[in-house]
N, C-alpha and C positions, 0 to 999 in steps of 0.2 A: 283177638276172637279165642273162645277157648274152641280146642279139638274134641270132635265126642270122643274120642279115649280119654280123655283127659277129664270129660264130664262125665264119663261111665264110673271112672277110677274116683273122683271124688263122691260121687252118688253112694256110691258101694263105701266109701270111708266113714260118709255122712250118717249111712242106714248103720255101720257098728255105732259110732257117736253116737249115735242117739239111743241107743238099746243101751246101751252102757248108760248113759244119765237115767233113762225111764226106769230099769231096770236095776238100781244102785246094790255093790256089796252087800248090803242089809238084807237084800230076799224082797224089797217093797217093790210091788209092779202097781207104778202110778195109774195105769188104767182100771184095774180092779179095784185099789184101795179109793177110788175117786167117788164121790156122789151121784153115778150116773146113772139114774131112774129110765131114762128115756135114749133114744140113739141120738137125737141131735143133743143132748148132754154129754153124751160117751165122745162125741167128735170133736167138743171145746177143750175137753181135760188135755189131752197131747195130741198131734197130729198121727204119731201112729198108731191109735189107739183104733180098734174096729169094733161094731157091733153085730151082732149075732140075730137077723131077726127071724132062725128057726123055731118053729109051734113049740115042738118037743126039747128044745136043745137043754138039756140041763137036768133030763126028768130023774127022781131019786134024789136029787141035792135038795135040800131045805132051800136056799139062798142063790140059785144059779147066777152067776157073774157074765152078763152076756156082754160087756165090755170087756176087751182084752187086746193081744195083738194077734194080727189076722193068724200067722203061724200059730200060737196057742191055740186060738177058737178052733182050725182044723184040725188039731190034734186031738182036740176034745169031741170032733163029732160034727161040726158044724158046715153044712152044705157053702163048699166056695161061693154058690151063684148066692147065696142067701146071707154074704157078708159084705156089711156096708163099712166103707172105705175108701172115701173118696180123696180123691189126690191134686196137689195144684198142678196148672199146667200152662203154656201162654202158646197163643196162637197168634199171627202175623197174619193181618189183614190188609195191609200196603207195604210193599218193599221196593220202590222205585228204585233203579242203582243211581249213584253218584256222581254229580256234573264234574267237569273237568275246565269248563270253561264259563264265566259269567254273564258273557254278552254277546252279542250275535242276533241272528235269528231265534234261540232257541233263550233268550234271555228272562221271559218270564215262564220256564219251564226247569229254570235251575234247582237244582236238588243238593243239599250239604248233609244231611241227616237222614240215616237210613235206620231201620224201618221208618215207614210214616204213621202208620198206625198197628196197633195190636190190642187184642183183649186177654186179660190174666185171669185166670179161677183160679182164687186164692181159698185153701182151706185153711181155718185159723192156725196159727202158730206154725203154719208149715211155709216153707220157704221156696222159693220157684226165681230163675233167673233168665235175664235175657239180654242178650249184647247190642250195642249201640256204637253205630259207625261215624265219624263228622270228618270233614275235608272241607278247608278253605279252599275254594275254587280260583284258578286265575281270573283275571281280567273282569274281576266284579264290579259293577256301577257303584262310583258314590257321590253321595249327597254331603257337600258341607257348607254348613251355616255357620259365617262368622259374628258371633255376637260379643259387640265390643261397648265397653266402658266409655259414656264422653263424657265424663267429669274434667273440670279443669284442667287436674294434674296429667290429663291423657293428651293433652294437647299436641305432647311432640310424637305421640303415637298416631293418633290421626292423620297426621306430616307425611310419615315414612308409610305408610299402608294405601296412600291415595293412588295408586298403581299396583296393589296386591294383587289385583285378577290377573292378570296378564302373566305377571311371574308365577304365581302361584298353579294357570292352570297348565302352563307349560311344565313344573316341575310333576303335579300329579298325574300329566299326562305320558310321563314314563311310568307309573304304577296302573294304569288303568285308563281305555279308551274312551269311556262314558263316564264323564265327572261334570258336575254341574254345582254352582257357587251361589249362593245367597248373603244377607248382610242386615243386621240389625242392629241397634244401640238400646243402653238405657243409662239411667242415671240414679234416681231415688223418688218416693213417693213427693210430690209438689204440696208438702206440707210439714205444720211444725210439730216437733221439732229435728225433723230433718233436711228441710230446707226452708231459704227466705223467704215469708211469706207478707211483709210488709208491702204496701201498695207499690213504691217503687222498684223494686224487684221482681214485680211478675211479669214486665217484659222484658227484663234484661236482669237477670241476677248478679252480673257484672258489674252493674252500677255503683260507682266509686272505687274500684280496684284496680288500681294504678298499671300494675303490670299486665292485665288483661281485661279493657274497658266495656269490652262489648261479646254478648255471648246469647243465646237461645233460651228461652225460656226450659224450666226446668219440666221433665216429663219421666214417667214411670219406664216404662219400655216402647218402643217404636220399630215397629218391622217396615223394614227400608225396600228390599229386593228380596222377591221370592224366587226359590231358585230355580237358576237357571245357566244354562251353556252358554249364553252372549255376555262374555266378559268384557265387552269395550262397557256394556248398559251398564254394567257392575263398578266400573269404575266411573264412570261419568257419577254415578249417584252416590259414590261415595267421596267422591270430589266438592259434591256439594255439601258435604254435612259441617257441623261448628260443633264446637264443646257447649256445654254448660256450666250448670256450677249448684252443688247442695251446700250445707251447714256443716253436718257431721262430717265424719272420716268414712265411716262403712257406707257402701252402696247397696242400690235395692237390685244386684245381681238376680239372686235367686228367683225374685217376681219374672224377672224378662227370660230365665232358664225354663220355668214350667211354662211362659205361655208360647216360647220357642218348642218345647217338645208336644204340648197336648192341641195347638191350631194346626193341625196338619194339613187341612186345606188351602188355609190363608198360606203358609210356609213355602208348602209345595214337597212334601217329604212322599217318593215312591217307596213303595212295596217292596219292590225290586231293587234294591238296591243298601249300601251301606250309609248308616247316618250318624256323620259326625258334628258335633256341635263343637264350636271352640269357643271358649269364655275368657276373653280377654281382659284384664283387672290391674291395676297395683293397690288396691285394698283391700279390709276384708268385707265380707256381706253381712249383712241385715240376717236374722236367722229369728223363726217361729217365737213370738212374744213378744219381740223389738215392736212391734206395734201397737201395742198398747202404750207407750208412750206417747202415742200420738192419738189416744181414745179408741183404736183399733181392734176391739173385742170377739171381730167374728171370724173366726179362721179362715183359711183359703180351702176353697171349695174342690181345685184341682181341675176347673173347667176353663175353657177358652174364653178370654172378654176381650176380644178385639173387636173395637169400632168401626165405622167405614172411613177412618182417618189412618189404620192399620195401627191404632194407639191402644195402650193398656188402660180401658175404662173403668176397671175395678183398682184402680192402686189406691186410691183413698178411701175405699169402702172396706177393705178386707184385709188381715192381719198377711205376713209374709208369711210364705210356705215353711213348712219343716222339712228336714232331711229325709225324714223317713217317705214324706210324699214326693218330693222329688225323685228318690228313687224308685216309687212306684210306678210314676208316672213315664222315665226314662226307659225301662225297662219294659212297661208296657208296649211303647212305642220304639223299642229296639235303636233305642239310641245310645251312642257312647261321646259322651261328656269327656272334653280336654280342657282341664285345668290352666292356661298359658298364665304366671303369675310372676310377679317380680322373687328375687331370688329370698327376701327378707320374709315372704309370705309361703315360702315352698313348705315348710314344714305345717303349717296349720291348715292349707287345702291339702298336703300329703294325708293328714287325719281324716279329712272328708272322703275320702278315697275308700277309706277302710267302710266307713258307713256305706257309701252309694255306690253297689254292682255295677261295673264296667265303664268305671271314672277312670282316668290318668292325668296326672299333672306333670307341665315342663316349666323350665325357667326361662322368661320373659326380659329380655335386656330393656334398659329405660326406654329407649326410645323404640322399641316391638323391629330393630332391625333383623332380629333370627326369628323373625314369625315363620317363615314358611319353611325355615331347617328345622323349628319346631313342629310344624304340622306334620311334616315327613317323619320326624321320627317318632310322632307319636301314633300315628296311622299305621307304619311298621312294627310299633312297639302291639298296637291290638290286634294285628294280624299275623302276629308270633304267639297267639296263645288263644286256646280253646278251652271254657271253662262251661259247664252243664248248670243249669239252675233248674228247681222244680217250682212249678205254679198249680195252685188249689191242690195242696198234697192234704190228702185226709188224714185227721189224727189217728184214725185205727190202722192207719199200713205205714207200716215200718219199710225206710230205706235205705241201702248201702251199696258206694259206689268204690268201683276199683280201674283205675286208670293204666293203660296200657299206652304209653306214648313212643316216640322214636326209636329207643332202645330196647324195644320189646320185651321190658321188665315189668309185671304186674305191680301198681303203687295199690295197695288197699287202702282205702279210706280217702283217697283223695278223689276229686270230680274235676280235676282239670289238667292241662298239658301247656310246657311253656316250650320256648326256643325252638318254635316249629318255622319251616318254609312253607311260603303260598302252594298250595298242591299237596302236601302232606295228610297223610288219613290219620287218625288215631281211633282208637277205640276204649268203649268204656264196659264194664260187667257188672252190670244193675241186679241186685237179691232184693226181692220184694216180698214181704209178709204182712199178713193180713193178724193183728194181735186180739181182735174179738169181731162181733158180727154185728152188722148195725140193724137197724128195724126191719122187720118185712117189707120189701117192695122198694129201700132205697137203693137207688144207684150210685156209684162212687166213679169216679174217673179222675184224671191226674195229667198234666203236662210235663215233656220234659223239652226243655230248648236251650241252645249254647245262648249266652249270655251275647245280645247285641244283633243276635240271627231272627229273620225272620222264619225260617224253616223250624219245625219240632215235631216230636212223637209225641202223639197223642194215645193215651193209653186208658182203656174200659178194663174195669175191674167187676168180677162177678165174684160172689160167695159161695163155697160151699158149705152151708149150714144148714141143710136140711138134707134127709133121706128119703133115699126114693120110695122105699118101704110104706113112709107116712102118706104116700098118697092113694096107699090100698087101708086106712084104717077101716074100721067095723064098730060101730055104736051097739052098746045092748049086745054081745057077740056070746053065745054060749060057752066058748072058751075062758070068758070072764063070767061065770055063774049069772050070767045076763044082765049083772051091776056093773059092769064095766065096759070099758071101751078095748079093744084088740088091736094094739097098734105096734108094728113091729117083733113081734112075738112076746109081747109083754101087754096086761092089764091095766089101765088108769083108770082104777076104781072110781064108782060114785060115792058122794060123800057122805060117811057112815060104816063104809066097808072097808076091809083090809083084806091082807092075802097075796100071795102070787097068782091067784085064782080070781081075788074078791070073795074068797070062801068064808071071811070071818067079818062079824061084825065089832064096831070099837065095845071096849069093856070088858070084853071075854078074856080071860085068863086061865093060864091050868101051868101046872109046871110042867107039863110035857113038854109046851112051848119055851119054858125057860130056860133050855140048854141051849136052844140056838141062839142065843143071846148072851152068852159069855166066850169070850175069845179062847180061853183055856180055864180049863179047871181049878179053880180060887180066884180067878179073876172077878171082877168086880161085873155086875149086870150091866151090859150096855157100857162097860168103861166106865159108871159111874157118872154118864153125861145124858141119859135118856132111859127111855121106859121099854120093857119090853112087852108088846102087843101082836099076840097072834103069829108068834114065831118070827117076830120081825122086832129090830131095834126102834124105836121113833124117839129120834134125836132133840135133846133139848135147844131151844131156841137161846142164843147168844147175843148180847149185847156189841159182842167186840167183833163178829162175823157169825160163817156159816160154822157147823157142826153138821160131820157126815160120816158116811162108813158102814160097813156092816154091823160092827159093833160101837158106832160113832165114838171111835177112836182118832180120826180125824177132824180137822179144821183147816181153815185159809186165813187164819190170824198168827198162829204159833211158830212162826218162824223169825229168821233174823233180822234186824234192825239197822238202818244204819244213821243217825244222827235223828234217831227218833222214829223215821220213815221205811214201813214195812218193805223187804228187800228194794230199799233204797226206789220205790219208787219207779224201779227199772224191772220187776219183775213179777210174777204170779205165786202166792204161797199155795202149794197142795200139800196138804198133809206133813208138816212140818219141815219142808223142804223147797228153796223159793227156786222155780222155774221163770230162767231169764228170759227177757227180750231180744231180738235178735240186735248182737253189739255189744253185750256186758255178759258179765261171767262172776265167778266167784259165789262164795255161799250166802252174802247179801246182797248179789248183782251190784254193787258199789264200784265196779271195775271195767272201764269202759275200753273197748279193743280197738276205737277209732285212734288212730295216729297222727291223722292231719296237724291238729294242735303241737304235733311234738317235730313237724318239720323244719327245719330253719329255712331263712330266704336263699342259703345255696345250694339248695335242694338235699342235705342231708340231714339225718335224722339225729336231733337234740345237738347237730353241727360236730357230729362226731365224737363227744366230749360226755354223754352218758348213753342211758338207755331209757325208751318210752314203756313206763309201765303206767296205767290205768289210764292212757290219754294225756300223762304229763311226761315231763322229763325228768329224769332223778337222773343230775349229772356227777360224772362218776370224775372227772377231771377237777384236781384242788384248785380253787379259785373262779373257777367256772361257776355262773348262778344268770337267772333270765329263765324266760318261757321257753326258750330251747336252747339256752348254756350256751347263749352266743356271746354272752360277754365274759370276760376272762384277762382281764391286764397282767395277771401273771402268769398267763400259759407260755410256753417256747416259745408258740407261733402268732403272737399276738402282735408284735411289732411285724412280723412279715403278712402278717392278713391284713393289720391297717394299712401297712405301706402301700398295698396296690389300690387303696381306696383315695391314699393321699395323690398318687401317681395320676390317676385318672379324674379326680374330682378336681384338683387345681391346675394341673400341666397334659390333660388329655394325652397322658401314656402310658404305659406298661402293660401287661396283659389285659385289663377289664378297660382298654380305652376306647373301647365301643360303648356308645352312651346307653343304649338298652339294657346291658349287660351293668353297667356300671351304675345307673340310676336303681336297678333291681337288686344289685347285692351292698351298693355300701349306700345307709341311709342312716349314718351316723351325721351330727354337727361336727363341722370343721369350722374353725376360727382362725384365723390367719395372724401374724404378728410381727413385729421386725424381731423383736426379740423372744426369748422364752424365759418366764418367770418361773421361780423353783417353787414347785408344787408337793409338799411330803405324799400327796395321797396317789400322785401321775407318774408313768412310766415313761422314762425317756427314750427313746428312738431313735437310731439315725441310722443311714445306710447313705452309700456311697453311688453317685447319679453316672450316668455314660460319660456324663465330659468330666468326670474326676472331681467333682463337688461333693458335698457332705451336707445333705437334707437332715433335717432334726426336727422330731413333732414330739408332744406328749398325747399320751392317752390315758383317761379317766372316767371314771363313772358318776354320774351327777348322783346326790340325794333321790331325785325325781325316777330312777333307772335310763337316764338316758346317756350314752356313751359323747364323749365330747372329745375331739381330736384336735390338739392345739400346734398350728405348722407354721413354721417359718416363712414367709411371705415369700422369699427367694432362696437358692442353697446357697451356702456358704462356698463361696471361691478363693484359692489363694493364689491365682495366677498357675502356669502349667506344672504340673511335677516334674521335678529333678530327677535327670538320667539317673537308670539304674549305676551304670558303671563312675558315673560322676561320685555316688552317694558312696560306694565302693573305696574309692580311690580316698575320698574327705577321711573317711575313718580312719584307713591303715594312714593317711599323713597324720593323721591326729597322735594316733596310738606312738607313732614314731616320733612324730615332735615332743611328745611329752616326753617319752625314754630318753634321748638327748637331752632336754633341760634337765631332767632329773640327774644324768650321769654328770652334766656339766656344774650342777649344782652339787654334787657329791665331791667331784675334782679340786672344788673352788675351796669346800670344805675342809680337806687334807692337807691341799697346799697351805691353808691360815694355820691350819693346826700345825704343820712341819716347822713353818716358818718361825712359829712363836715358841715352839720345842729348840728351835736353833739357836735361838737369840739368846733362851735363857741358856743353853750349853754356852756360849760364849760369853757370858755375862760368869757365868760361875768360872771358866776357864782363868778371865782376867782377874777373880779375884784372887785365885789359887796361887798366880803368878807375884803377888805381889805380897801376900803376905810371906812367901819363902824369901822374898830379899830384906825385908825389915825385920826378920827373925832374929833375936841374939842370940839363942842356943844353937843356930846353923852354923860352922865354920867350910870354908870352902876350902877342897884341898889345892895342894901346890902344883899349877899347871904347869909351870916350868920345867919339873923335874919330868914332869908326864911326856914333854912334848919331846925333850930330848932323848931323852931313851927308848922313846919309838924311834925317833930318827937314827939313836947310831942300830938299832935292831934293823932298820929298813936299809941303812947302809951294808951291813955286814951282809946281809942278804943276799944286796943288790951284787957286792963284789965277788962273794960264793958262787953265784950263778954264773958270773961272767967266766970264771976258771972251767 
């Protein structure tokens, strides 16, 4: 909620902004330049325009403008007591405090929204605001009606839920002390082409079917057990049920949903309880207009048609209900619808939830083994969020919401909060504006209620479209030359009379009167768009709109357009400028200030990859696209973001393992495969799991705009990873071994080379010795003489040495 200081500051800021907007830089005063000839017309020009009802105001002026800002009127001499300037206001009529617990002696006085009744007094174009608080109380009573498809394909599911009551009551008893359970079933319309209609199939549509030869006759919807806390009776009735058989694949489930919603007394819905309708099926439903295949042209009337046997008696008389009718009746009776469907149908029913408020979808196992966990998860999901809806919204009333959730941050444009705990209180700031005045005497009201709650806020609307001075109007007043009605300081002349005091008759013209009909010297008379009569411009009529102003200088059709629509259909044209409705800005009012369409599923604005401009995301990240820039295969964080969805959807692990968070954030289609195929348009992502395996998946965008993730059914594991020291030793050993081998190879090459060189040397030497022995030119010296001489010399030397 907003503090008084914040409210005062914002009000002052709004005043400054409004004055800036109403009096632009060019000096045009929207109040004075308008076509107001009465107090009521003045109030419609702008919420800050005021009217002076003082009789002698502006005497001496040819055409006094009584419509102006209040401060300007005071400055020009108007008595404050005679200034008509009503403002919008809010009055609280009923404001009981919020309850903290839902069951017990005060069960029927539980309050989950405050205030409960208010009255708003609105001046057209002027905004006012009020606060709304909502709390999901603890231990609130719960009514759960289990609506089951009993076509032949659901036989194994029926066997599973025969003791559902006991187990479900035990689990729900942990969430509420006041729980009731009911049961109903459906198949399809017992007529061609939806069912077998041959005589032999009337009593036993399974006649001749070898796999299951006996079943009960086909029926549309059958109410079996009214909401009760007698679990044994529920189990007893469920155990009696048998499956039936229809002809085509789709079922008549939407017929059953509508009857379960509108037959309140037969089903036993309590006013002071949450209403949960669990719809369990394994196939798609028939929709509106399908009945024409069987000749049913009468649309569904949205009423209860249970006969004395508690069967849907109009099954073969009316068409299937439309999604719009289902949504209307579910909201009207405060029913949360839970689609419990098999995995292959998840996407189809998920699309239905976008069209039916207050609806969730959960994946049901083939034999309904997880139905209890599914119901508990859906209930917790429903209780974790609050969303406001508006009923009987008048077309001339503009509403805008700002949500303040658990983090305390205002979220403009949002009317819902998520990720709440039971007992949390959230608040909403609601701005309301009247765009126009309804016919006199018309009353307006609307209701604000949280989706699925019985609590509501009733808002009565009063319009400030009349001036107080109009209650003292005087006919044939002397102030109007006895030829007009004096009302709020001005004269409304009888036909044929003109002038501020009805002093002139039509047709009189004189040059003295013409000067007041020119905006400036040299300008055209009445801007060329009117005639001057009795000191006043009478503006011409135009097929395009209204021409007005003291000099016929203004009109309501010469403003900027968008796609051919004046002021984009979101504003009013005043003298060449668009005056935008609440929630729109821009020269032609084509820019919405709503930010809700830009909020991605993860709560970020434009997924953190762009900016919200005029209600649409402009993606700044290269490669990002989608309504909220949520698709971006080439973004650096693409693999990391999708990894979390792979972990939670396939392995129930990771940060998003909580089922509620996973289902809310991970909506992409995931396909599992034994091996990944090459796709040039897909991004290959891989990551290491906690057990040192590698998980691979591809991320691509389908031509239809859907994101597709194709993942391995199991991570790739190559056994336990080697020890780091072992790897290091292996690398070092490999390097040394390679070095030794290279060194040995080098040594071997050198050895072989040296041996070859030595062998070549020995061969050359042998050849040289042979050539010297056989050379005829060579003569050997006398070796005998050489030896003797030496001997003698040796002897002499020896003898000499002795002496």
